C-alpha positions as protocol buffer text, in pm:
chain_id: "A"
residue {
  index: 1
  type: UNK
  ca { x: 452 y: 308 z: -2107 }
}
residue {
  index: 2
  type: UNK
  ca { x: 247 y: 57 z: -1910 }
}
residue {
  index: 3
  type: UNK
  ca { x: 297 y: 34 z: -1535 }
}
residue {
  index: 4
  type: UNK
  ca { x: 484 y: -280 z: -1430 }
}
residue {
  index: 5
  type: UNK
  ca { x: 347 y: -415 z: -1104 }
}
residue {
  index: 6
  type: UNK
  ca { x: 468 y: -707 z: -891 }
}
residue {
  index: 7
  type: UNK
  ca { x: 225 y: -895 z: -667 }
}
residue {
  index: 8
  type: UNK
  ca { x: 400 y: -1116 z: -414 }
}
residue {
  index: 9
  type: UNK
  ca { x: 153 y: -1381 z: -299 }
}
residue {
  index: 10
  type: UNK
  ca { x: -32 y: -1324 z: -625 }
}
residue {
  index: 11
  type: UNK
  ca { x: -176 y: -1676 z: -655 }
}
residue {
  index: 12
  type: UNK
  ca { x: -352 y: -1652 z: -321 }
}
residue {
  index: 13
  type: UNK
  ca { x: -707 y: -1544 z: -246 }
}
residue {
  index: 14
  type: UNK
  ca { x: -659 y: -1166 z: -224 }
}
residue {
  index: 15
  type: UNK
  ca { x: -351 y: -1166 z: -446 }
}
residue {
  index: 16
  type: UNK
  ca { x: -522 y: -1326 z: -744 }
}
residue {
  index: 17
  type: UNK
  ca { x: -807 y: -1074 z: -731 }
}
residue {
  index: 18
  type: UNK
  ca { x: -551 y: -795 z: -716 }
}
residue {
  index: 19
  type: UNK
  ca { x: -368 y: -937 z: -1021 }
}
residue {
  index: 20
  type: UNK
  ca { x: -700 y: -943 z: -1206 }
}
residue {
  index: 21
  type: UNK
  ca { x: -771 y: -577 z: -1121 }
}
residue {
  index: 22
  type: UNK
  ca { x: -422 y: -466 z: -1228 }
}
residue {
  index: 23
  type: UNK
  ca { x: -453 y: -655 z: -1557 }
}
residue {
  index: 24
  type: UNK
  ca { x: -786 y: -486 z: -1619 }
}
residue {
  index: 25
  type: UNK
  ca { x: -613 y: -153 z: -1555 }
}
residue {
  index: 26
  type: UNK
  ca { x: -360 y: -235 z: -1828 }
}
residue {
  index: 27
  type: UNK
  ca { x: -52 y: -308 z: -1614 }
}
residue {
  index: 28
  type: UNK
  ca { x: 225 y: -550 z: -1689 }
}
residue {
  index: 29
  type: UNK
  ca { x: 171 y: -787 z: -1395 }
}
residue {
  index: 30
  type: UNK
  ca { x: 434 y: -1012 z: -1238 }
}
residue {
  index: 31
  type: UNK
  ca { x: 270 y: -1263 z: -1006 }
}
residue {
  index: 32
  type: UNK
  ca { x: 513 y: -1430 z: -765 }
}
residue {
  index: 33
  type: UNK
  ca { x: 404 y: -1711 z: -534 }
}
residue {
  index: 34
  type: UNK
  ca { x: 553 y: -2025 z: -380 }
}
residue {
  index: 35
  type: UNK
  ca { x: 211 y: -2201 z: -391 }
}
residue {
  index: 36
  type: UNK
  ca { x: 224 y: -2308 z: -26 }
}
residue {
  index: 37
  type: UNK
  ca { x: -124 y: -2166 z: 30 }
}
residue {
  index: 38
  type: UNK
  ca { x: -194 y: -2018 z: -315 }
}
residue {
  index: 39
  type: UNK
  ca { x: -289 y: -2218 z: -623 }
}
residue {
  index: 40
  type: UNK
  ca { x: -235 y: -2191 z: -997 }
}
residue {
  index: 41
  type: UNK
  ca { x: -610 y: -2241 z: -1041 }
}
residue {
  index: 42
  type: UNK
  ca { x: -659 y: -1890 z: -902 }
}
residue {
  index: 43
  type: UNK
  ca { x: -452 y: -1735 z: -1180 }
}
residue {
  index: 44
  type: UNK
  ca { x: -503 y: -1985 z: -1463 }
}
residue {
  index: 45
  type: UNK
  ca { x: -735 y: -1753 z: -1662 }
}
residue {
  index: 46
  type: UNK
  ca { x: -462 y: -1486 z: -1668 }
}
residue {
  index: 47
  type: UNK
  ca { x: -182 y: -1705 z: -1806 }
}
residue {
  index: 48
  type: UNK
  ca { x: -301 y: -1645 z: -2163 }
}
residue {
  index: 49
  type: UNK
  ca { x: -218 y: -1274 z: -2148 }
}
residue {
  index: 50
  type: UNK
  ca { x: 119 y: -1142 z: -2267 }
}
residue {
  index: 51
  type: UNK
  ca { x: 122 y: -879 z: -1995 }
}
residue {
  index: 52
  type: UNK
  ca { x: 93 y: -1140 z: -1718 }
}
residue {
  index: 53
  type: UNK
  ca { x: 385 y: -1351 z: -1599 }
}
residue {
  index: 54
  type: UNK
  ca { x: 389 y: -1601 z: -1314 }
}
residue {
  index: 55
  type: UNK
  ca { x: 702 y: -1684 z: -1115 }
}
residue {
  index: 56
  type: UNK
  ca { x: 718 y: -1969 z: -868 }
}
residue {
  index: 57
  type: UNK
  ca { x: 920 y: -1778 z: -613 }
}
residue {
  index: 58
  type: UNK
  ca { x: 965 y: -1783 z: -237 }
}
residue {
  index: 59
  type: UNK
  ca { x: 1026 y: -1432 z: -101 }
}
residue {
  index: 60
  type: UNK
  ca { x: 1230 y: -1585 z: 182 }
}
residue {
  index: 61
  type: UNK
  ca { x: 1503 y: -1678 z: -68 }
}
residue {
  index: 62
  type: UNK
  ca { x: 1729 y: -1411 z: -217 }
}
residue {
  index: 63
  type: UNK
  ca { x: 1625 y: -1324 z: -573 }
}
residue {
  index: 64
  type: UNK
  ca { x: 1665 y: -1070 z: -852 }
}
residue {
  index: 65
  type: UNK
  ca { x: 1373 y: -1024 z: -1090 }
}
residue {
  index: 66
  type: UNK
  ca { x: 1611 y: -953 z: -1376 }
}
residue {
  index: 67
  type: UNK
  ca { x: 1745 y: -1310 z: -1348 }
}
residue {
  index: 68
  type: UNK
  ca { x: 1415 y: -1456 z: -1475 }
}
residue {
  index: 69
  type: UNK
  ca { x: 1424 y: -1494 z: -1856 }
}
residue {
  index: 70
  type: UNK
  ca { x: 1043 y: -1509 z: -1876 }
}
residue {
  index: 71
  type: UNK
  ca { x: 1037 y: -1142 z: -1776 }
}
residue {
  index: 72
  type: UNK
  ca { x: 1264 y: -1027 z: -2060 }
}
residue {
  index: 73
  type: UNK
  ca { x: 968 y: -889 z: -2253 }
}
residue {
  index: 74
  type: UNK
  ca { x: 903 y: -640 z: -1972 }
}
residue {
  index: 75
  type: UNK
  ca { x: 1259 y: -498 z: -2004 }
}
residue {
  index: 76
  type: UNK
  ca { x: 1299 y: -450 z: -1629 }
}
residue {
  index: 77
  type: UNK
  ca { x: 1656 y: -331 z: -1671 }
}
residue {
  index: 78
  type: UNK
  ca { x: 1540 y: -37 z: -1878 }
}
residue {
  index: 79
  type: UNK
  ca { x: 1180 y: 22 z: -1768 }
}
residue {
  index: 80
  type: UNK
  ca { x: 1206 y: -89 z: -1407 }
}
residue {
  index: 81
  type: UNK
  ca { x: 918 y: -172 z: -1173 }
}
residue {
  index: 82
  type: UNK
  ca { x: 672 y: 96 z: -1065 }
}
residue {
  index: 83
  type: UNK
  ca { x: 452 y: -79 z: -805 }
}
residue {
  index: 84
  type: UNK
  ca { x: 507 y: -364 z: -560 }
}
residue {
  index: 85
  type: UNK
  ca { x: 229 y: -527 z: -356 }
}
residue {
  index: 86
  type: UNK
  ca { x: 338 y: -767 z: -82 }
}
residue {
  index: 87
  type: UNK
  ca { x: 62 y: -1007 z: 24 }
}
residue {
  index: 88
  type: UNK
  ca { x: 293 y: -1305 z: 71 }
}
residue {
  index: 89
  type: UNK
  ca { x: 239 y: -1469 z: 410 }
}
residue {
  index: 90
  type: UNK
  ca { x: 68 y: -1795 z: 511 }
}
residue {
  index: 91
  type: UNK
  ca { x: -275 y: -1743 z: 664 }
}
residue {
  index: 92
  type: UNK
  ca { x: -411 y: -2090 z: 725 }
}
residue {
  index: 93
  type: UNK
  ca { x: -546 y: -2132 z: 1079 }
}
residue {
  index: 94
  type: UNK
  ca { x: -566 y: -2512 z: 1063 }
}
residue {
  index: 95
  type: UNK
  ca { x: -205 y: -2549 z: 944 }
}
residue {
  index: 96
  type: UNK
  ca { x: -60 y: -2267 z: 1149 }
}
residue {
  index: 97
  type: UNK
  ca { x: 182 y: -2483 z: 1348 }
}
residue {
  index: 98
  type: UNK
  ca { x: 315 y: -2649 z: 1034 }
}
residue {
  index: 99
  type: UNK
  ca { x: 372 y: -2312 z: 866 }
}
residue {
  index: 100
  type: UNK
  ca { x: 498 y: -2123 z: 1171 }
}
residue {
  index: 101
  type: UNK
  ca { x: 861 y: -2103 z: 1055 }
}
residue {
  index: 102
  type: UNK
  ca { x: 758 y: -1981 z: 710 }
}
residue {
  index: 103
  type: UNK
  ca { x: 529 y: -1724 z: 873 }
}
residue {
  index: 104
  type: UNK
  ca { x: 818 y: -1592 z: 1082 }
}
residue {
  index: 105
  type: UNK
  ca { x: 1045 y: -1570 z: 779 }
}
residue {
  index: 106
  type: UNK
  ca { x: 780 y: -1414 z: 555 }
}
residue {
  index: 107
  type: UNK
  ca { x: 719 y: -1135 z: 807 }
}
residue {
  index: 108
  type: UNK
  ca { x: 1090 y: -1060 z: 842 }
}
residue {
  index: 109
  type: UNK
  ca { x: 1342 y: -1181 z: 585 }
}
residue {
  index: 110
  type: UNK
  ca { x: 1077 y: -1208 z: 314 }
}
residue {
  index: 111
  type: UNK
  ca { x: 959 y: -851 z: 371 }
}
residue {
  index: 112
  type: UNK
  ca { x: 1321 y: -731 z: 359 }
}
residue {
  index: 113
  type: UNK
  ca { x: 1381 y: -911 z: 29 }
}
residue {
  index: 114
  type: UNK
  ca { x: 1077 y: -747 z: -129 }
}
residue {
  index: 115
  type: UNK
  ca { x: 1172 y: -407 z: 12 }
}
residue {
  index: 116
  type: UNK
  ca { x: 1516 y: -445 z: -148 }
}
residue {
  index: 117
  type: UNK
  ca { x: 1341 y: -480 z: -485 }
}
residue {
  index: 118
  type: UNK
  ca { x: 1141 y: -164 z: -414 }
}
residue {
  index: 119
  type: UNK
  ca { x: 1459 y: 21 z: -317 }
}
residue {
  index: 120
  type: UNK
  ca { x: 1635 y: -92 z: -634 }
}
residue {
  index: 121
  type: UNK
  ca { x: 1364 y: 45 z: -863 }
}
residue {
  index: 122
  type: UNK
  ca { x: 1236 y: 323 z: -632 }
}
residue {
  index: 123
  type: UNK
  ca { x: 896 y: 156 z: -672 }
}
residue {
  index: 124
  type: UNK
  ca { x: 585 y: 234 z: -471 }
}
residue {
  index: 125
  type: UNK
  ca { x: 532 y: -39 z: -211 }
}
residue {
  index: 126
  type: UNK
  ca { x: 213 y: -168 z: -47 }
}
residue {
  index: 127
  type: UNK
  ca { x: 227 y: -405 z: 249 }
}
residue {
  index: 128
  type: UNK
  ca { x: -74 y: -615 z: 343 }
}
residue {
  index: 129
  type: UNK
  ca { x: -78 y: -598 z: 721 }
}
residue {
  index: 130
  type: UNK
  ca { x: -362 y: -729 z: 932 }
}
residue {
  index: 131
  type: UNK
  ca { x: -614 y: -642 z: 1201 }
}
residue {
  index: 132
  type: UNK
  ca { x: -418 y: -876 z: 1430 }
}
residue {
  index: 133
  type: UNK
  ca { x: -172 y: -594 z: 1504 }
}
residue {
  index: 134
  type: UNK
  ca { x: -437 y: -454 z: 1740 }
}
residue {
  index: 135
  type: UNK
  ca { x: -446 y: -772 z: 1948 }
}
residue {
  index: 136
  type: UNK
  ca { x: -778 y: -915 z: 2061 }
}
residue {
  index: 137
  type: UNK
  ca { x: -1008 y: -957 z: 2358 }
}
residue {
  index: 138
  type: UNK
  ca { x: -1163 y: -1263 z: 2512 }
}
residue {
  index: 139
  type: UNK
  ca { x: -1524 y: -1153 z: 2521 }
}
residue {
  index: 140
  type: UNK
  ca { x: -1618 y: -845 z: 2320 }
}
residue {
  index: 141
  type: UNK
  ca { x: -1542 y: -680 z: 1988 }
}
residue {
  index: 142
  type: UNK
  ca { x: -1379 y: -339 z: 2016 }
}
residue {
  index: 143
  type: UNK
  ca { x: -1371 y: -57 z: 1762 }
}
residue {
  index: 144
  type: UNK
  ca { x: -1011 y: 21 z: 1669 }
}
residue {
  index: 145
  type: UNK
  ca { x: -855 y: 317 z: 1493 }
}
residue {
  index: 146
  type: UNK
  ca { x: -507 y: 347 z: 1348 }
}
residue {
  index: 147
  type: UNK
  ca { x: -396 y: 536 z: 1660 }
}
residue {
  index: 148
  type: UNK
  ca { x: -466 y: 232 z: 1882 }
}
residue {
  index: 149
  type: UNK
  ca { x: -144 y: 45 z: 1949 }
}
residue {
  index: 150
  type: UNK
  ca { x: -303 y: -277 z: 2065 }
}
residue {
  index: 151
  type: UNK
  ca { x: -150 y: -540 z: 2292 }
}
residue {
  index: 152
  type: UNK
  ca { x: -3 y: -847 z: 2126 }
}
residue {
  index: 153
  type: UNK
  ca { x: 136 y: -1129 z: 2340 }
}
residue {
  index: 154
  type: UNK
  ca { x: 480 y: -1200 z: 2195 }
}
residue {
  index: 155
  type: UNK
  ca { x: 475 y: -1547 z: 2353 }
}
residue {
  index: 156
  type: UNK
  ca { x: 132 y: -1653 z: 2225 }
}
residue {
  index: 157
  type: UNK
  ca { x: 87 y: -1949 z: 1988 }
}
residue {
  index: 158
  type: UNK
  ca { x: -8 y: -1699 z: 1713 }
}
residue {
  index: 159
  type: UNK
  ca { x: 276 y: -1452 z: 1774 }
}
residue {
  index: 160
  type: UNK
  ca { x: 459 y: -1556 z: 1457 }
}
residue {
  index: 161
  type: UNK
  ca { x: 175 y: -1400 z: 1261 }
}
residue {
  index: 162
  type: UNK
  ca { x: 50 y: -1128 z: 1498 }
}
residue {
  index: 163
  type: UNK
  ca { x: 379 y: -984 z: 1620 }
}
residue {
  index: 164
  type: UNK
  ca { x: 528 y: -1066 z: 1281 }
}
residue {
  index: 165
  type: UNK
  ca { x: 289 y: -823 z: 1112 }
}
residue {
  index: 166
  type: UNK
  ca { x: 377 y: -551 z: 1363 }
}
residue {
  index: 167
  type: UNK
  ca { x: 749 y: -601 z: 1299 }
}
residue {
  index: 168
  type: UNK
  ca { x: 691 y: -603 z: 924 }
}
residue {
  index: 169
  type: UNK
  ca { x: 512 y: -268 z: 942 }
}
residue {
  index: 170
  type: UNK
  ca { x: 819 y: -121 z: 1112 }
}
residue {
  index: 171
  type: UNK
  ca { x: 1043 y: -265 z: 841 }
}
residue {
  index: 172
  type: UNK
  ca { x: 831 y: -109 z: 568 }
}
residue {
  index: 173
  type: UNK
  ca { x: 819 y: 238 z: 722 }
}
residue {
  index: 174
  type: UNK
  ca { x: 1190 y: 244 z: 799 }
}
residue {
  index: 175
  type: UNK
  ca { x: 1304 y: 109 z: 461 }
}
residue {
  index: 176
  type: UNK
  ca { x: 1090 y: 362 z: 279 }
}
residue {
  index: 177
  type: UNK
  ca { x: 1240 y: 645 z: 484 }
}
residue {
  index: 178
  type: UNK
  ca { x: 1598 y: 522 z: 456 }
}
residue {
  index: 179
  type: UNK
  ca { x: 1596 y: 452 z: 82 }
}
residue {
  index: 180
  type: UNK
  ca { x: 1354 y: 717 z: -36 }
}
residue {
  index: 181
  type: UNK
  ca { x: 1061 y: 530 z: -187 }
}
residue {
  index: 182
  type: UNK
  ca { x: 687 y: 557 z: -129 }
}
residue {
  index: 183
  type: UNK
  ca { x: 532 y: 304 z: 110 }
}
residue {
  index: 184
  type: UNK
  ca { x: 174 y: 221 z: 207 }
}
residue {
  index: 185
  type: UNK
  ca { x: 30 y: -16 z: 469 }
}
residue {
  index: 186
  type: UNK
  ca { x: -321 y: -156 z: 473 }
}
residue {
  index: 187
  type: UNK
  ca { x: -440 y: -332 z: 788 }
}
residue {
  index: 188
  type: UNK
  ca { x: -678 y: -583 z: 634 }
}
residue {
  index: 189
  type: UNK
  ca { x: -972 y: -712 z: 835 }
}
residue {
  index: 190
  type: UNK
  ca { x: -1170 y: -1034 z: 780 }
}
residue {
  index: 191
  type: UNK
  ca { x: -1225 y: -1072 z: 405 }
}
residue {
  index: 192
  type: UNK
  ca { x: -1430 y: -1323 z: 206 }
}
residue {
  index: 193
  type: UNK
  ca { x: -1528 y: -1402 z: -151 }
}
residue {
  index: 194
  type: UNK
  ca { x: -1463 y: -1634 z: -447 }
}
residue {
  index: 195
  type: UNK
  ca { x: -1129 y: -1822 z: -458 }
}
residue {
  index: 196
  type: UNK
  ca { x: -1098 y: -1832 z: -80 }
}
residue {
  index: 197
  type: UNK
  ca { x: -947 y: -2161 z: 26 }
}
residue {
  index: 198
  type: UNK
  ca { x: -1181 y: -2424 z: 171 }
}
residue {
  index: 199
  type: UNK
  ca { x: -1074 y: -2641 z: 463 }
}
residue {
  index: 200
  type: UNK
  ca { x: -817 y: -2393 z: 594 }
}
residue {
  index: 201
  type: UNK
  ca { x: -1023 y: -2293 z: 897 }
}
residue {
  index: 202
  type: UNK
  ca { x: -1180 y: -1978 z: 753 }
}
residue {
  index: 203
  type: UNK
  ca { x: -1542 y: -1951 z: 863 }
}
residue {
  index: 204
  type: UNK
  ca { x: -1737 y: -1845 z: 555 }
}
residue {
  index: 205
  type: UNK
  ca { x: -1593 y: -2078 z: 285 }
}
residue {
  index: 206
  type: UNK
  ca { x: -1597 y: -2378 z: 519 }
}
residue {
  index: 207
  type: UNK
  ca { x: -1958 y: -2314 z: 625 }
}
residue {
  index: 208
  type: UNK
  ca { x: -2070 y: -2262 z: 264 }
}
residue {
  index: 209
  type: UNK
  ca { x: -1921 y: -2592 z: 148 }
}
residue {
  index: 210
  type: UNK
  ca { x: -2067 y: -2786 z: 440 }
}
residue {
  index: 211
  type: UNK
  ca { x: -2404 y: -2616 z: 393 }
}
residue {
  index: 212
  type: UNK
  ca { x: -2418 y: -2705 z: 24 }
}
residue {
  index: 213
  type: UNK
  ca { x: -2331 y: -3065 z: 115 }
}
residue {
  index: 214
  type: UNK
  ca { x: -2586 y: -3063 z: 403 }
}
residue {
  index: 215
  type: UNK
  ca { x: -2314 y: -3144 z: 655 }
}
residue {
  index: 216
  type: UNK
  ca { x: -2310 y: -3013 z: 1010 }
}
residue {
  index: 217
  type: UNK
  ca { x: -2139 y: -2677 z: 1056 }
}
residue {
  index: 218
  type: UNK
  ca { x: -1941 y: -2589 z: 1366 }
}
residue {
  index: 219
  type: UNK
  ca { x: -1910 y: -2257 z: 1543 }
}
residue {
  index: 220
  type: UNK
  ca { x: -1605 y: -2257 z: 1768 }
}
residue {
  index: 221
  type: UNK
  ca { x: -1670 y: -2023 z: 2057 }
}
residue {
  index: 222
  type: UNK
  ca { x: -1970 y: -1838 z: 2192 }
}
residue {
  index: 223
  type: UNK
  ca { x: -2302 y: -1772 z: 2020 }
}
residue {
  index: 224
  type: UNK
  ca { x: -2238 y: -1408 z: 2106 }
}
residue {
  index: 225
  type: UNK
  ca { x: -1906 y: -1390 z: 1917 }
}
residue {
  index: 226
  type: UNK
  ca { x: -1906 y: -1121 z: 1649 }
}
residue {
  index: 227
  type: UNK
  ca { x: -1685 y: -1018 z: 1359 }
}
residue {
  index: 228
  type: UNK
  ca { x: -1678 y: -778 z: 1067 }
}
residue {
  index: 229
  type: UNK
  ca { x: -1666 y: -920 z: 714 }
}
residue {
  index: 230
  type: UNK
  ca { x: -1573 y: -738 z: 394 }
}
residue {
  index: 231
  type: UNK
  ca { x: -1621 y: -864 z: 39 }
}
residue {
  index: 232
  type: UNK
  ca { x: -1309 y: -911 z: -172 }
}
residue {
  index: 233
  type: UNK
  ca { x: -1396 y: -649 z: -437 }
}
residue {
  index: 234
  type: UNK
  ca { x: -1408 y: -379 z: -169 }
}
residue {
  index: 235
  type: UNK
  ca { x: -1069 y: -485 z: -32 }
}
residue {
  index: 236
  type: UNK
  ca { x: -913 y: -469 z: -379 }
}
residue {
  index: 237
  type: UNK
  ca { x: -1047 y: -119 z: -437 }
}
residue {
  index: 238
  type: UNK
  ca { x: -913 y: -24 z: -92 }
}
residue {
  index: 239
  type: UNK
  ca { x: -565 y: -157 z: -168 }
}
residue {
  index: 240
  type: UNK
  ca { x: -543 y: 22 z: -502 }
}
residue {
  index: 241
  type: UNK
  ca { x: -688 y: 346 z: -362 }
}
residue {
  index: 242
  type: UNK
  ca { x: -434 y: 337 z: -78 }
}
residue {
  index: 243
  type: UNK
  ca { x: -145 y: 279 z: -318 }
}
residue {
  index: 244
  type: UNK
  ca { x: -259 y: 571 z: -534 }
}
residue {
  index: 245
  type: UNK
  ca { x: -259 y: 820 z: -244 }
}
residue {
  index: 246
  type: UNK
  ca { x: 96 y: 952 z: -263 }
}
residue {
  index: 247
  type: UNK
  ca { x: 46 y: 1220 z: 3 }
}
residue {
  index: 248
  type: UNK
  ca { x: -57 y: 975 z: 278 }
}
residue {
  index: 249
  type: UNK
  ca { x: 177 y: 690 z: 372 }
}
residue {
  index: 250
  type: UNK
  ca { x: 73 y: 590 z: 725 }
}
residue {
  index: 251
  type: UNK
  ca { x: -121 y: 266 z: 797 }
}
residue {
  index: 252
  type: UNK
  ca { x: -493 y: 259 z: 725 }
}
residue {
  index: 253
  type: UNK
  ca { x: -770 y: 18 z: 823 }
}
residue {
  index: 254
  type: UNK
  ca { x: -925 y: -174 z: 533 }
}
residue {
  index: 255
  type: UNK
  ca { x: -1236 y: -361 z: 639 }
}
residue {
  index: 256
  type: UNK
  ca { x: -1606 y: -334 z: 713 }
}
residue {
  index: 257
  type: UNK
  ca { x: -1731 y: -127 z: 1008 }
}
residue {
  index: 258
  type: UNK
  ca { x: -2032 y: -357 z: 1046 }
}
residue {
  index: 259
  type: UNK
  ca { x: -2016 y: -634 z: 1306 }
}
residue {
  index: 260
  type: UNK
  ca { x: -2223 y: -952 z: 1277 }
}
residue {
  index: 261
  type: UNK
  ca { x: -2281 y: -1232 z: 1524 }
}
residue {
  index: 262
  type: UNK
  ca { x: -2112 y: -1540 z: 1381 }
}
residue {
  index: 263
  type: UNK
  ca { x: -2416 y: -1753 z: 1458 }
}
residue {
  index: 264
  type: UNK
  ca { x: -2629 y: -1515 z: 1249 }
}
residue {
  index: 265
  type: UNK
  ca { x: -2381 y: -1535 z: 960 }
}
residue {
  index: 266
  type: UNK
  ca { x: -2395 y: -1914 z: 969 }
}
residue {
  index: 267
  type: UNK
  ca { x: -2775 y: -1918 z: 980 }
}
residue {
  index: 268
  type: UNK
  ca { x: -2790 y: -1676 z: 686 }
}
residue {
  index: 269
  type: UNK
  ca { x: -2565 y: -1904 z: 481 }
}
residue {
  index: 270
  type: UNK
  ca { x: -2783 y: -2204 z: 569 }
}
residue {
  index: 271
  type: UNK
  ca { x: -3089 y: -2008 z: 456 }
}
residue {
  index: 272
  type: UNK
  ca { x: -2931 y: -1887 z: 129 }
}
residue {
  index: 273
  type: UNK
  ca { x: -2821 y: -2242 z: 42 }
}
residue {
  index: 274
  type: UNK
  ca { x: -3150 y: -2409 z: 146 }
}
residue {
  index: 275
  type: UNK
  ca { x: -2936 y: -2634 z: 360 }
}
residue {
  index: 276
  type: UNK
  ca { x: -3047 y: -2905 z: 599 }
}
residue {
  index: 277
  type: UNK
  ca { x: -2721 y: -2873 z: 794 }
}
residue {
  index: 278
  type: UNK
  ca { x: -2728 y: -2842 z: 1170 }
}
residue {
  index: 279
  type: UNK
  ca { x: -2529 y: -2587 z: 1366 }
}
residue {
  index: 280
  type: UNK
  ca { x: -2305 y: -2715 z: 1644 }
}
residue {
  index: 281
  type: UNK
  ca { x: -2135 y: -2486 z: 1897 }
}
residue {
  index: 282
  type: UNK
  ca { x: -1805 y: -2611 z: 2037 }
}
residue {
  index: 283
  type: UNK
  ca { x: -1543 y: -2455 z: 2268 }
}
residue {
  index: 284
  type: UNK
  ca { x: -1306 y: -2207 z: 2104 }
}
residue {
  index: 285
  type: UNK
  ca { x: -985 y: -2341 z: 1957 }
}
residue {
  index: 286
  type: UNK
  ca { x: -654 y: -2246 z: 2119 }
}
residue {
  index: 287
  type: UNK
  ca { x: -538 y: -1891 z: 2033 }
}
residue {
  index: 288
  type: UNK
  ca { x: -889 y: -1786 z: 1920 }
}
residue {
  index: 289
  type: UNK
  ca { x: -979 y: -1434 z: 2033 }
}
residue {
  index: 290
  type: UNK
  ca { x: -1254 y: -1185 z: 1962 }
}
residue {
  index: 291
  type: UNK
  ca { x: -1148 y: -984 z: 1656 }
}
residue {
  index: 292
  type: UNK
  ca { x: -1175 y: -605 z: 1652 }
}
residue {
  index: 293
  type: UNK
  ca { x: -1394 y: -396 z: 1422 }
}
residue {
  index: 294
  type: UNK
  ca { x: -1232 y: -118 z: 1216 }
}
residue {
  index: 295
  type: UNK
  ca { x: -1295 y: 250 z: 1257 }
}
residue {
  index: 296
  type: UNK
  ca { x: -1282 y: 380 z: 898 }
}
residue {
  index: 297
  type: UNK
  ca { x: -1284 y: 751 z: 975 }
}
residue {
  index: 298
  type: UNK
  ca { x: -919 y: 798 z: 878 }
}
residue {
  index: 299
  type: UNK
  ca { x: -915 y: 598 z: 556 }
}
residue {
  index: 300
  type: UNK
  ca { x: -1236 y: 768 z: 448 }
}
residue {
  index: 301
  type: UNK
  ca { x: -1095 y: 1116 z: 504 }
}
residue {
  index: 302
  type: UNK
  ca { x: -736 y: 1060 z: 388 }
}
residue {
  index: 303
  type: UNK
  ca { x: -784 y: 805 z: 108 }
}
residue {
  index: 304
  type: UNK
  ca { x: -1146 y: 863 z: 12 }
}
residue {
  index: 305
  type: UNK
  ca { x: -1233 y: 494 z: 41 }
}
residue {
  index: 306
  type: UNK
  ca { x: -1527 y: 317 z: 199 }
}
residue {
  index: 307
  type: UNK
  ca { x: -1674 y: -32 z: 133 }
}
residue {
  index: 308
  type: UNK
  ca { x: -1989 y: -33 z: -77 }
}
residue {
  index: 309
  type: UNK
  ca { x: -2084 y: -398 z: -134 }
}
residue {
  index: 310
  type: UNK
  ca { x: -2369 y: -530 z: 80 }
}
residue {
  index: 311
  type: UNK
  ca { x: -2272 y: -826 z: 299 }
}
residue {
  index: 312
  type: UNK
  ca { x: -2566 y: -1039 z: 181 }
}
residue {
  index: 313
  type: UNK
  ca { x: -2483 y: -967 z: -185 }
}
residue {
  index: 314
  type: UNK
  ca { x: -2124 y: -1071 z: -123 }
}
residue {
  index: 315
  type: UNK
  ca { x: -2237 y: -1393 z: 40 }
}
residue {
  index: 316
  type: UNK
  ca { x: -2461 y: -1477 z: -255 }
}
residue {
  index: 317
  type: UNK
  ca { x: -2173 y: -1419 z: -499 }
}
residue {
  index: 318
  type: UNK
  ca { x: -1948 y: -1642 z: -290 }
}
residue {
  index: 319
  type: UNK
  ca { x: -2210 y: -1917 z: -267 }
}
residue {
  index: 320
  type: UNK
  ca { x: -2265 y: -1902 z: -643 }
}
residue {
  index: 321
  type: UNK
  ca { x: -1891 y: -1934 z: -707 }
}
residue {
  index: 322
  type: UNK
  ca { x: -1864 y: -2231 z: -469 }
}
residue {
  index: 323
  type: UNK
  ca { x: -2155 y: -2407 z: -637 }
}
residue {
  index: 324
  type: UNK
  ca { x: -2006 y: -2350 z: -982 }
}
residue {
  index: 325
  type: UNK
  ca { x: -1678 y: -2509 z: -873 }
}
residue {
  index: 326
  type: UNK
  ca { x: -1872 y: -2807 z: -739 }
}
residue {
  index: 327
  type: UNK
  ca { x: -2044 y: -2847 z: -1075 }
}
residue {
  index: 328
  type: UNK
  ca { x: -2383 y: -2749 z: -937 }
}
residue {
  index: 329
  type: UNK
  ca { x: -2430 y: -2448 z: -1167 }
}
residue {
  index: 330
  type: UNK
  ca { x: -2375 y: -2433 z: -1540 }
}
residue {
  index: 331
  type: UNK
  ca { x: -2303 y: -2095 z: -1692 }
}
residue {
  index: 332
  type: UNK
  ca { x: -2404 y: -2009 z: -2046 }
}
residue {
  index: 333
  type: UNK
  ca { x: -2171 y: -1790 z: -2251 }
}
residue {
  index: 334
  type: UNK
  ca { x: -2323 y: -1470 z: -2377 }
}
């Protein structure tokens, strides 16, 4: 019998790539998304498959998967659900204030609603947490391990997301213990790749689009600011590897251990796109902090995972995807 997997937030950037990987594995995939930050375009190629079903669903509203007639072919009442991946939470820096209430709900009530589904079916559960649980510094990148508890300001403008993720982790661990199902938590660091939303305030996709259009690109903050970046395919393999490790259920870092100066990343993109854009440095936006860099010692030893895709290769793939969407590259079928 095929595994039935649910991906909450499945029409988003990471979620759609995860749906694709699970389909390739042969799962029956239920993709649930309210399309606030996700888009049907991300999952359109999958809609033709019988083992893929999309539900326009908000996890902050009470729901029962067995109430959806489009899922009748999966026979959830008899076969149940085996795996649940929760990636549903707004992550749009430029629209953060507008989506603050939804962010609060998604990290609390929404997580509870998805955990109730896991409890009902005794399904394995993966929660997409974030590097923000470690807090941040004003001036330098720090290396963080899973044993670092961080320091998040509960009153900060970003607390709905940062403290929300910390609270959500506690919900996941406690629900799994109380109701006897397997839980996993991945603290995801800065990720990039095809299908990442443009214009949301994420550095790499915004710089690529401006570079291709020869428009000025802006670095908010210092020329010495650094960050780690991991390509989407590595994150997907990390998520699936973490879910498959039944004998380890504590949080793990999923990211790249390599730190790059943001100004160097921008200049590399300008070079790879043969862009005439100019780089402007402006003061940091409110709530911006130096992001940490992950120590991967634990996930490497306990899960057996480590990123393998070269940063430059990932950038070139992302640039190629952006150009194709802008009609600048024509692909020939083989």
